[in-house]
N, C-alpha and C positions, 0 to 999 in steps of 0.2 A: 757629724759629717761623715759621709761615706767615702771610703778610700778605694781607689781603683788601681789595678796593675795593667800594664800594657798587654796586648794579646800574646806577644812573644814571651813575656815573662810568665804569663799564665800557662802557656803550653809547655815551657821548660819545667815548671813546677809539676805539671801533670805527668810529664814523662819521667819524672823522678818518683812518681807514685805518691806524692804528698797530697794530703787533702787540701784542695784550693780554698775550701771554706774557711780555713784558718786565716786567710788573708783578705778574702773579699766575699761579701754576701750580697749579691745583686738583688735589689728589690726588697731587702729586709730592713725594716725601720729600726733605728737605734733608740731604745727607751732609756731615758734618764729620770731619776726620781729625787725629790728633795726629802729631807728627813721628816718622817711622819706621814708621807704620802701613802695612801692605801694601795696595796698591790694585790691583784687578783690571783687566786690559786684556782686552777681549772682541773677538771677530771676528764679522763678519756676512757676509751673502752677497756675492759678487763680482758687480759689475754692469758692463754695457757699453751704450752708446747705439747701438751698431751692430747687435747681435743682439736686445736687449730681453729676453733670457732670463737671469735671474740664476742663478749657479752656487754650489754649496756650497764653502766655503773649503777644507774638508778632503778634498774629492775630488781635490785636487792635492797634490803632495809638499812641503807646508809642514811646518814643525816642529810637533809636537803636544805637549801637556802630558804629563808623566811619569805622572800618575795617570789619564790618559785624558781624552778630550774629553767635556765636560759641557755640556748645553744649558740655557739659561735658560728659565724658565717663559714660555710664549708664549700670548697670547690668540688668539682666532679671527681677528681682524683682521690681526695680524702674520703668522699662518700663511698666510692668503690673499694677503697682499702679497709672500710669498716670503722674509720675514725668517727667518734662522736664526742667532740669537745664541748663540755658544758660547764656552767658555773658551779661553784661549791660554797658551802657555808663557812669554810675556813678563811678567816680574815687576817691579813698581814699588814704591818706598817713598816715603812723603811727605817732600818736601824733601831727598831724597838723590840727588845727581847720580851718574850712572853713565857709565862710559867703555868702549865697545867690549865690552859684555857678549856672551858667546857663547851662542847658543841651541841649535843643533845643526848637523850636517852632513847635508844632504839630497841624495839622488840625483834629479836632475831629469829624467833620461832621456837617450836617445841624442842625439848632436849633429845639427845640421841638415846634410842631404846632399841633393844634387839627386836628383829622381825617387823620393824616399822620404818617407813620411808623417812629419810633424814630431811631436815629443812633445807632451803635453797642455799643458805650460807655454808652449811656443812658440806654440801655437794661441791661447791666451787673451791673450797679449801682442799678437799680431798683430790680434786682434779688439778691442784697446783696453779690456780689462777693468780694473776698478779694485777695490782693496781698500777695505773699509769697516770701520774699527775703532772701538771705543767705549771710553771711559773715564768712569766716573761718569755714565753716560747721555749723555755728549757725543760727538757724531760727530767723527771726525778731519777736520780741515782739511788741505789739501794745500799744501805749500810746495815749489815747483820752482825750481831755480836753474840758470842757465847762465852763459856768459861775459859776458852783457850785463845781464840783469835777474833779479830774484827775484820770482816770481809766487806769490801766496797765493790759494787758492780754497777756499771753504767749502761746496762741494757736490761730489757725485760721488766723494768719497773721493780716494785717491791711486793712481796707476797701478801695476800689477803689475810692469811693466817698460817697455822702449822698443825701437823698431827703429832701428838706426843708419842715418844718412843715407848713409854711404859704402859699406859692404858689405851693407846691407839685412838684417843678421842681428839676431835678437832677443836682448836682454840683460835679465836679471832684476834687480830692486832687492832685493839681499840684505842691505842695511844701511839702517837707518832712524834718524834723529834724532828722538826723541820729546820734544817741547817742551810742558811743562805750566806753566800760569800759575795762580796761586793768590792768595787774599787771606785775611787773618786774620779769623776770625769774631768780630764785635764785639757780637753780640746775645745771647751766651751768658752765664750767671752767672759772675762773676769773684770768686774767693776767694783767700785767701792761698796755698793749696796747689794751686790749679787749674792745669791744664796747658793751654797755648794750643792752640786747634784752628784748622784751616784748611780752606778750601773751594776746590775746583778750578773755575776760571771760563773756561778756554780749553784746547784740546787740538789740537796741530798735529803733523803728521808730515812730515819732509823725507826722501824716499827717495834712496838712492844705490846705485850698482852698483859693487862693489869685488871684484876677483878676488884673494882672499887666497891666498898661497902658504903652505901649512900642512902639518903632520904631525899626523895624528889621534892622540890619546892611546889607550893600550891599555886602561887600567882606570880606574875611578872614582877610586881612590886617587891615580893619577898626575895625573888632571885636578884633583883638589882641591889637590895640591901646587903647581899653577901659579897658584892664586889669589893676587892681589897687592894687593888693596885691602880695607880694613876693611868696606866696604859691599858687598862682592862677594856676589851672590845665587846665581848658578848656577855649578856646577863647569865649568871650561874643558873643552871637547871637542877642542881642537886647539891646537897650538903654532905660531903664525904666524911664518914664516921671515923675511919682509920686510914688517913691519907699517907701516902709516901711523902718524903720531905719536900718535893717540888710542888705538891698539891696542898701542903699544910697552910691553911689560912692564918694560923697563929704566928707564923714566921713573917716578919716584915717583908714586903714585896722586894725591897732593895737588897735583902739578905738571902733571898731564896737561891737554890741551886737548881740547875736543869736536871731533868730526869736522866738517870744513868742505869746501866745494866745491874749494878749492885743494889740499887734501890728496889728494882723490880723483883729480883730473886732473893731478897733477904728473907730470913726466917719468918714464917707466918703468912707470906704472900703466895697467892695462887694466880695462875693465868685466867683470863676470861673465856669461859666456854662459848662456842659459837651457837648459843641458844639462850633463851630467856631474854631478860632486859639487860642491856649493856650501856654504860656511860662512855661516850667517846670524848677524848681529850687530846690536847696537843701542846707541845712546847715550840717556841721559835727562837733560834739562835742566829745572831748576825756576827759575821767575822770578816774583817777587812783582808783582802787578798790583793796586794799591789802588784804582784808578779803576773797575774792573769789579766789580759786585756779583753775587752768586749769582743774584738774581732777573732780572738783565739779561744773563746770559751767553749766551742764545740770540739776542740782538738781531743780532749780526754774521752769524749763520747765516740769519736770517729776511730781512734786507735784503741778504744775500749780499755783505756788505762794500761796500755802495753800488753794486754792479754794475747794479742797476735802481733809479734814483732814484724817490722818491715822486712827483715831478712827472710822470713818465711815466703813472702811474695817474690823476693829476689831469687830464692832457691827455685821457686816455681818457674820463673822466667828463665833461669839458667837451664833447668831441666827441659823446658820447651825449646830453647835455642839449640841444645844438644841434639834433640830429635830432628829439628829442621836442618842442622848442618849435616848430620849423618844421612838424612834422606836426600838432601841436595847433592851430597857427594856421590851417593849411590846412583841418583839419576844422571849426574854428569858422567859417571863411569860407564853406565849402561847406554844411555841415549846418545850422548855426544860421540862416543867411540863407534857405536853400532850405526848411528845415522850417518856418520862420515864415511864409513865403509859402504853403507847402502847407497849413498849418493854417488860415490865413485863407481860402484858396480852398475847401478842403473843407468847412469849417464854414459858409461862405456858401452853398455848394451845398445844404447840408442844411437851411438856415433861410429863405433868400430864395426863396419860391415863384415870385415874379414873374419873376426872372431865371434861375431854375434851368434853364429850357429853352434859354436862350441860351448857357449855359456848358457846355463839354464836359469831362467828367471824364477825367483821365489821370494817369499817374505811379504811385507806389507804393500809393495807395489802392485801385487797381483789383484788387490781389491780396489784399485784406483777408480774403476768404473762403478763401484758400489758403495764406497766409503761415505759418500754424502747422500745416499739414498734415504728418503724419509723413513722414520720408524714404521714398521709394519703393524704394530699394535698400539692403539690408543694415542695417536699423535696429538689429538686435541688435549687430552689429559696431561701429556708431557709439556705442551705449550703453556697450559694453565699453571702447572706446577712450577715451571721456570719463571713465569711472570710473577706469581706469588712470592717465590724465593727472592726475586729482585726487589720487590716491595719491602719484604722483611729485612733484607740485607741493608738497604738504605735507612730503614727505620732504626735498626740497631746501631749502624755506623753514626748517624747524626745524634742519636740519644747519648751514646757513650762520649762523643766529642763534646757535646754541650755539658754533660756531667763532669768531664775532666777539666773543662774550663771554669767550673764553679757556678754555672748558670742553674743547675738543678741541685739543690742541697736539702738536708733534713730540716733546716729552719723554715723552709717553704714547703710545708707538708702537702703531699699529694701531687707535687709538680712533676715528679719523675713519671708517674703513671699518666698524668695528663699529657706530657710531652710525647710519650710513646703512642698514645691514641691519636693525637693530632698529626704527628709525623706519619704514622701508618695511613691515616685517612688521606693526607696530602700526596702520598706516594702512590695512590691509586692510579694516577695517570701513567706512571712508570710501569705498573703492572699490566695495564691495557696495552701499552706500546710494545713491551717485550713479548707478550702473548701473541699479539697480532703479527709481529715480524716473524716469529718462529712458525706460527700456524700458516702464514702465507708461504714461507719457505718450504713447509711440508706439503704444499699444494692443497691445503684444506679449502673446502668450499663453504662449509656451514659457519661463516664468520659471525653471524648474529648469535648462533648458539654458543660459539666459543667465547664471545665477548660477555654474554650473559653469565656463562659458567664462571668466567674470570671474576665477575663482580660479586657472585654469590657463593662460590665454592668455599674458600677459607673463612671469610667473614660469617658465612652460614653455619659452618661447623663450630666456630667460636661462639656464635650467638646461641645455637641450640644447646651446646654444652653448658654455657653460662646460665641459661634458663633452668636447666636441670639442677645445677649446683645452687642456683638461687633458691629454688624450691626447697632444696636440702637445708639451706641456711635459715629459711623461714621455719622449717620444722624444728630447728634447734634454737629458735628465738635469738639468733645471732645478729650482731650489728653488721655482718657481711651481707645481710639481706638487702636487696635493692627494690624499692617500690616501683609501681607501674610508671609513674611520672619520669623516673630516671631511665627506665627502659626505653621510654619514648625518645629521650635525648640521644641514647645510643642508636636507636633506629634512624633518627634524623641524620646523625653523623654518617651512618652507613648508606642510606638511600638518598639522602639529600646532598652529600658532598662526595663520598668515596665512589659511589656508583657512577654519577655523571663524569667524574674524572677518569674512571676506567674507560668509559665510552669515548671520551675525548682522546685519551691516549691511544686507544685502539683505532680510532679514525686516522690519526697521523701514521700509525704503524701500517695500516693497510694501504695507505697512499704511497708509501715507500716501495721501492723495488724489493723483490725477494733477495735474500742474502746470496751473493755471488760466490761460486766455488771455483777453484783453479782447474778442476777436471770435470769432464762431462759424465753423466750417469747413464749407464746402459738401460735398455728397455727390459732386458731379461736378467733377473737376479742370479748371481753366481751361487753355486752350491758351496755350502760351508762344510769343511772336513771335520772329522771327529776332533774334539778339543781335549787337550791334556787336563789332568785332574786339578792342577793348580789354577786353571782358568775357569773352574766351575763357579757358579754364583755364590755358594756358601763360603768358599775360601776367600774370594775377592771382597765380599761384604765384611768378612771377619777382619782381614788385614786392612782393608780400605778404611774401616772405622776405628780400629784400635790405635793406630798411630796418631791421627788427629786428636782422639780422645786423650791419649797419653800426654799431649802437649798442653792440655787445659784442665785436667781433672783436679789439680790442687786448687786452682782459683774457683773451680766449680763447687768445691766443698764450702767455701766461704759465701758464695752466692746463695747456695741452698740454706746455709745457716742464717743468712740475713732475711730470707723469705719466710722460713718456717720456724725459726727460733728467736725471732725478734732482735737479731744482732744488727748493728749498724754496718753498712757496707759503703765505703766512700773512697776506696782506692781505685778510682776509675782510670788513673794514669796507668797502673798495672794492667787493668782490664783491657785498656786500649791496645797495649802491646801484646797481650795474650790473644786478643781478637785477631790482630794481624797475623800472628804466628799460626793461629788455627786456620785462617784462610789460606796461607801459603802452604801449610802442610796438606790440607785437603786438595789444593790445586796440584801439588807435586805428585801425591800418591795416585790421584785420578789420571793424570797424564801418563804416568808410568804404566798403570794397568791398561790404559787405552793403547799404548804402544805394543805391549805384550799381546793384547787381543788382536790387533791388526796383523802382527807377525804370525799369528795362528790362523790368519785368513778369515777371521770373524769380523764382519763389518757392522754387526748390530751393536754399535757402541753407544747410541744415544741414551737409551734407558740404563745401560750398564754404568755409564759415567754418572748419571743422576743418582743411581743407587749406591755406587762406591763412595761418593762424597757424602751423600745423605745418611749413610749407615753410621756416621758419627753420632747421630741422634739416637740410634738404637742403643749404643753403648752408654750414652748419657741416661737413658731411661733405665737401663739395667743398674747403673750406679745409683740412681735415685731409689731403687728398690733396696739396695744395701743401706743407703743413708736413712731410709724410713725407720729402720730398727732403732735409731737413736731417739726418735720422738716419743717412744713408749705409748703409742696410741692404742686404745683398746675398744674403739667403737667403729662400727661399720661406716657411719657417716664420715668419720675422719679418713677412712680408706678411700671412699669415693672422692672426697675433697682433694686429698693429696694427689692421688693418681689421676684424677680428672684434670686438674690444672697442669700437672707435670706432663701428662700425655699431650695436651694442647701445645705446650712449649716445645716438646720434642717434635711434634708434627710441623710446627713452624720452622724449627731448626733443620728438619729433614729437607723441606722445600728450599730453605736458604742455601744450605751447603750443596744440595743437588743442583741448584742453578749455577753455583760456582764451578762444580765439576763439569757440567755441560758446556759452560762458556769457555773454560780453559781447554777442554778437549777439542772443542770446535776450533779454537785459535791454533792449537797445536797441529791438528790435521790440515788446516789450510796452509800453514807454514811449510810442513814437510812435503805435501803434495805439490805445492807451488815451486818447490826447489828442484824437482826432477823433470826430465823431459819425457813426455808420453807420446808414443808413436800413434 
């Protein structure tokens, strides 16, 4: 039975930064198993933080199911993320331990030799690729053991193999201990003849490299005759000559021990090189865990087993709030005091006829006849940029809200990307409306060209860049590659839904009256005096971007880690707060610089407001260059992939924050010029 919290409770938990998924998983089916039921183990793409190009598991000489590889149904989001969830030959049964089950003998390729190309398996091991297995929709945690410590990690899967420190050769993990934790389902009807059912709450894989000395069996009949346990699932494919204790068929099945690190490294044992023929085996261990419920089984993944404490995010929030409070206090001290003085002086000039001649008018009132003059350069581009920014702003806002409420969660793979695409497409009407309103206010006449540019500008840049990066993925034989049929789906979303909505929104935008201003604009532009150095474009972009960036850079680190290093990110409650802080900071710093600019009698504030707020994206891109050093990438393809997608994100962020800057500056100018009397 699914459990549900009220919306107020969900929002409260979100604002506390706790993963809502621990309490409610909308749309995720609860699976219960009876003892002995078969449980499917599935494989997903192989990933590496060094190359960033995921690879198909079965492109390499791993064991395959006897009835052929079958792919799970995938949504568009999974496909675009590079997920390829497929069946595997590993067979599990509920609550039945298994010892050294044999899967197959695989030929990994030729051995490593100087001046010769390595086989495919050696290459992926040296590039630090990891396997990503799935049981009952739970991703495999990795348990790595050595002479000193046992390390458990709930992200990035488990390594395909390792490179030895002594001889620098690659070895494959051809044996895995599969550890499954379960609890008894207590919320199901209980009757006299009812059979107990159980649920899986944790899935761990401990990989080993064991060089089995074996003789392959000739026929299936021979292999079946070697089966020694009542719970034996697969026919043996080899007879191990010098088995470790868990693989020793002379030991009764009921008395066997599971594979341990000491068995693998005992004297006379060697790891399996990533070459030649290798026997793949696995153990299965079932452990009851009554403390972990099915609803909270993802908690350990989302908080990464405490690797990133919640207090880190609270420190980030506190740091951001300090910036907001300091900036707000500065704006209050500067704007409120100065504006109050300005209002008193300007209104006195307008009413006191006796002293009007003795007072000289100066400051931002002097530009009242020019402050709302349309931008002299590229008004159409500014309109399109603001419309695109409004579209992206609403997409980000609704996506984060839905994620904070638990509607988008890791258990429903691909839903986050799907939600982003769908919301972005549906917000096309907002894009067209905002663009039309601004362009009409700017007295633009080429409304058809403006609307068409709105529909194709940002989506066109996205699609063209995606095509280039998709070709790059095809060249790397990565699962990130998207076939032509999927590209057709994206084109349909673009031209079939988004573009018509843009034109509909533009139609209603052009039908509305232009934005009304509190003062009239003169026919002759006023001459702008020389500007002080601190109002130059480099300085305003530097300060205008650094303060908002400082309010969000801590959270930005974890977002980049989740995208590029396969970490789980699900503290969307924190992200929602940081997002609001970022918007407030951008709005305040842009309004402050707009006031300074007007006081310097410079009325060209439209593009400057857009750039001041949007410059936050420049700092994000610069920070991403610093972060890139952590990925240890060494191929040109990875450079293109990383900076290509990062550049697209920063372009969208520039438009989004630029729209916020223009909207807030426009509101500010309308308020202050409506508060004074103009002769």
